[in-house]
N, C-alpha and C positions, 0 to 999 in steps of 0.2 A: 503493500498499497505506498502513498506517496504520503511525504511526512506533511504536506498541507492536504486535506481530502475536500476531494468536490462533492458537495454533496447535489442532487439533481432535488427539486421539490416539487411532490405533488401535493394540490391542496385540494378537498375534500369540499365539493358543497352539491348537496342532495343526490350525494353518489355518484357524482364525476367530478372530473377532474378539469378548472378551470385556475384562469390566476385573476387576482383583482388588479387595479390601481389605489396604491394608499391605500388599502383595505376598506374598499368600500365594497361592498357587498352586492350594491346595485351597480357597479361595474365590472359583472365580470363576466372573462370570454372563457368560454367552454372548450376545452382541447381534445377531451378524450370523455366520452360516455360511459368506456373501461378503465377505471381504475388498475384493475388487475394486468391489463392487457400493458398500462403504458408503465407499468412497473417493471414488467420480463423485457419491455423495450428499454428502457433503461440499464436494466443487469445486463442484456445482450450488447449492449453498447460498451461494457467494459466499468461501469460505474462501480464503487465497491462499497456503498453505504448508500441509502437512501433517506428523503427527509421528507416526514406526512404529516400534513398538518386539517385535524377536523374543524375546518371555518365556522361549518354550523353551531359545533361543539362549542367553539370559544364563544360564540354570542348566548349560548343557551347555558351555558357553566355544567355542562355534562355531558357527555358524548352521543352524537346524532347521524355518524357516519361509521357506524361500529362494523356494517355487514360487508362496506369496502374496504374497512383497514384490514378484516380477517381475511377478504379475499387476496388482498395486497401481499400477505403476510405468508399465505398458501402455495402464491404462486415463485417465490423467491426463494435463493438462498442467502443472497447480502445481509446485513444488518439491517434495522429499520428505525429510525428515530421519530417518535410520535410527541403529535403535541396538541392544543385544543381541546378545551371542557375536562381538563383533570386537573380536579379541584379537591379528593379525599383521597383518603390511602386505599378504598377500597377498590376505586378505581385505577389507582400505580400501582395496586395487586396483580388485578385481572389482568391489563397489558401487557406485564410482565409473564409472565403465566404463560398467556397467550404467545407470545412469541417475538415482542417490542424486544428490542436490543437495549433501548433504553427512553424513558418517558422526560418529557420536558414541563416544568412546571410556571406556567405564567403568570397569569393574575392571582392564584391562590400561595405566588412566592410573596406576593406586595400585603394581600389582606391577612394570610395566616404562614408565616415563617414558620410556625412551629414544625407544620405539615413537611416541610423541603426538608430540615434538620432531621426528622424522625426518618421520613424517606430513607436517607442518606445514610443512616443509620444502620437500617434494615435491609437496603437494598443499595451495596457498596459498590460506586462504578456504573451504576446506570441511572443516577438522578442527574437530568442538566435542570436549569432555567432558564426562562426566556426571558429577556430584557427588549420589549419594544418601546420604542422611544422617540416622543417627540419634539425637536430639539431640546434636546440631552435631559430631557422626562420624560418619564414612566407613563405609558399607556395602557391600560388594562380590560378586559371584560369585551377582548374583539375588538381590540383599539379603538372603543366607542366614546373609553373617560379618561381624560388625562390627569397623572395622579402629579401632588407635591414634591415626588420624590427625584430624586436623580437618578440616573442610568449610574451612576459611580458610587450613589450611596447605599445603592441595593445590590451593587456588586461587594460591596465592602461588609455589608452583613451578613455574606454566606463564604466571606473568606475560609471560617476555622470549619464549616458545616461538611465538607466533604465532596462539594458539589463536582460532577465528572466536566462539564463544561457547562458554558455560557454560550445561548444564542441571542446575537446581538441584530437587533433588527432597525436601521434606521428609517422609520415610516414613509417619510417624504422621500424618500428615493425606492421603494419599495412597487415593484411592477411600472414603473416608467423609463428604466432602461438609460439612467442616466448616469452608473458607476456606482461602484461601491462607495459609502464615506468612508473611505481609509484611516482618515485623520484623527473620526469620534471615536475606530472600530479600533486604534491601535493604541490609542488614549486610554481607552477603558483597558485594551489588553497590556498594557504597561503597568498599569497602575493594581491591576490585581494578579495573584497566581493560578488562579483560576482558568484554566485555558478557555479562549474566546474565539468562538464561529461568525463569521460575518454573514450579513443577508441583508438583502436590498439593494437593488440598483446592479447586479451583477449585468454587462452589458456585450462583452464581446472578449474576443482571445485577450484584447490588450488590458484588462481586469483580473485575468488568471496569469499574465506575466507580472502583472504587478504584486500579487500575492506571494510571488515565489522570490523579491527582491530580500537582501539581507534584514532591513529595518522593518519586514511583516514576519521574521522567522518565529515572535511570539504565537502568528495564531494558527490555530488547530485547524482550519479549513472556512470554506464559504460552500454559500447556498447559490445554486443558482434556477432560475424557472422559467420566466419567459422568455428567454432568451434562446434557449435550449427549444423549449416549443414553435417558436416564429422561426430556426434556422439562422442565428445571427451567431451563434455559438455554438462551432462546429467538436461535438463530442471527443471524435479520436483525437483531432487535432489537442484540445485543451488538458483531457490526460495524459496524453503523450509529453506534454511539456512540463508535469507537473512530475511527472516521474523522472522525466532526467534532469531536474534541479537537483536532487541529491544524490545523484551521481557525479554529475557536477564539482557539486560540492566537496565530495569526499576527493574527486579526481585533484581540484587544487587545494587539498589541506598537507 
C-alpha cells in the first residue's frame, strides 16, 4: 500500500451513489444506481481502501442506507471506512461486526466525546473522527449546523483517546473541484499526533502530486469523489504516482 492512501468515496443517498455540492442534499448528482457495482469497480481499478458515507444517516442521526452498505461489504475484499449516522455504541458495534474496518464518528464526537473515548477503548485502531469545517469551525448534523468549536480544538480534545485517524473535510471545497485545502489540512496535521486524512475538493492529478511533497509527509491519505466519477482523475495514473513516491524516497535516502 502507498504511504499516502487515496480513498475513493461512495456517498449514499436513498440507496444510490451520489455526489453533493458543499454538502447540500438538494444538489445531488446520481452517478450509479448500484453501490456494490461501484465498489467493485473501484477495487478493480486498484484502490486499496474505500470511504463510504451514509448521507441520509448523517442528517437523520441513525443509519438509513444499511442495505446498500451491506451490499458493498459483501462485494469487496478491500477494507472499508464508514461514516454517517454513527452516534451510539450499538451502531458502532454493529457495523464493525458486519465487516466495516473503521467507523467515522462526526456529530457524536462533538456532542458525546465520551462515546469516542469508550469506542476507542473497546475497538482500538478502528475508530476515526470526522471533522467537517466551515471557515475552520466544526459543522455537525450532516453539515446543517455550524458550532463554535474550531477544528483544531476538537482534534486536540482526542489526542489521548486512541483515535486511529481524523478525516478533515473543508466543506467549502467539497464537490466543487477547486483542489484540496492543503494549508488548513496541514495546519491540523502538524498540530496533532493523530493521522489526518484530507477531504474535499481533490480535482486532478496535480492534487495527488501535491500529496507526495515533503511537507505533506504527515498526511495519512486523501479522499476523492467527483473527480473520479466525472473522469477528471485517472485512477491508474493517480495510484501509480502514489506508489512510486515511497520508492523514490528510499532511492534518494
